[in-house]
C-alpha positions in Angstrom: 82.4 103.6 92.7 80.3 100.6 91.8 80.2 97.3 93.7 78.5 94.0 93.0 75.4 95.4 94.6 75.3 98.5 92.5 76.6 102.1 93.1 78.0 102.9 96.5 77.1 106.2 98.2 80.5 107.9 98.7 79.0 111.1 100.2 80.3 110.6 103.7 83.4 108.5 102.8 86.9 110.0 103.2 86.2 112.5 106.0 88.1 113.2 109.1 87.5 115.6 112.0 88.2 116.3 115.6 85.6 115.3 118.1 83.3 118.0 119.3 84.1 119.6 122.6 83.0 117.5 125.5 83.0 114.3 123.6 86.6 113.3 124.4 88.1 112.6 127.8 89.5 115.6 129.5 92.9 116.5 128.1 92.4 114.4 124.9 91.3 115.2 121.4 89.8 112.3 119.5 89.9 112.1 115.7 87.0 110.6 113.9 87.8 109.1 110.4 85.2 107.6 108.0 87.1 105.6 105.4 84.0 103.8 104.0 83.1 100.2 103.9 84.9 97.0 104.9 84.8 95.7 101.4 87.7 95.6 99.0 88.2 98.8 97.0 85.4 100.5 98.9 87.4 102.9 101.0 88.6 106.5 100.7 91.4 107.6 102.9 91.3 111.4 103.6 94.4 113.5 103.6 95.7 115.3 106.7 94.1 118.6 107.4 95.6 121.3 109.6 92.4 121.5 111.6 93.4 118.1 113.1 96.5 119.6 114.8 95.0 119.6 118.4 94.7 115.8 118.1 97.7 114.7 116.0 100.4 115.9 113.7 100.8 115.0 110.0 103.3 112.2 110.7 101.0 110.5 113.3 98.0 110.9 111.0 99.8 109.5 108.0 101.0 106.5 110.1 97.4 105.9 111.2 96.2 106.0 107.6 98.9 103.6 106.5 98.0 101.2 109.2 94.3 101.4 108.2 95.2 100.8 104.5 97.3 97.7 105.4 94.5 96.4 107.6 91.9 96.9 104.8 94.2 95.3 102.3 94.7 92.2 104.5 91.2 91.8 106.0 88.6 93.6 103.7 85.9 91.3 102.4 85.3 90.6 98.8 82.0 92.1 97.7 81.3 89.0 95.5 81.7 86.7 98.5 79.3 88.8 100.6 76.7 88.7 97.8 77.1 84.9 97.4 76.7 84.4 101.1 73.5 86.4 101.2 72.1 84.5 98.2 73.1 81.2 99.7 71.5 82.0 103.0 68.3 83.1 101.2 68.2 79.8 99.2 69.0 77.7 102.2 66.3 79.4 104.3 63.7 78.8 101.6 64.6 75.1 101.5 64.5 74.7 105.3 61.2 76.6 105.5 59.6 74.4 102.7 60.6 71.2 104.5 59.2 72.4 107.9 55.8 73.4 106.3 55.2 70.2 104.4 
C-alpha cells in the first residue's frame, strides 16, 4: 500500500487478539483490533478467528468490523489533505518567523 507520503508499513495492520490475562476487568474479555491508519484506504480489517471466542462470537465480531468500516468510510481523512495541511503549516510558520526576526 502506498500513500501520498510513500509506502505504508502494514506489518501490524489487520490483527486482532484477546487481551492478555489480567488486562481486562474481572469477568470480561477485551478484544484488541489494529485496523491501521485513519486515512482513506489505509486500513485492513482482520477476519474473525476462533481464538476470539471467549470475548465474542463471529456475528458480534462481524458487526463490529462493519461498524468500523462504515466509520472509516465516513470519517477517514484524505491523505492528500493531510499532506497539504502539513506543507501549509510549514510555509506559514516560515513566513511568521521571518517577520518576527526582521
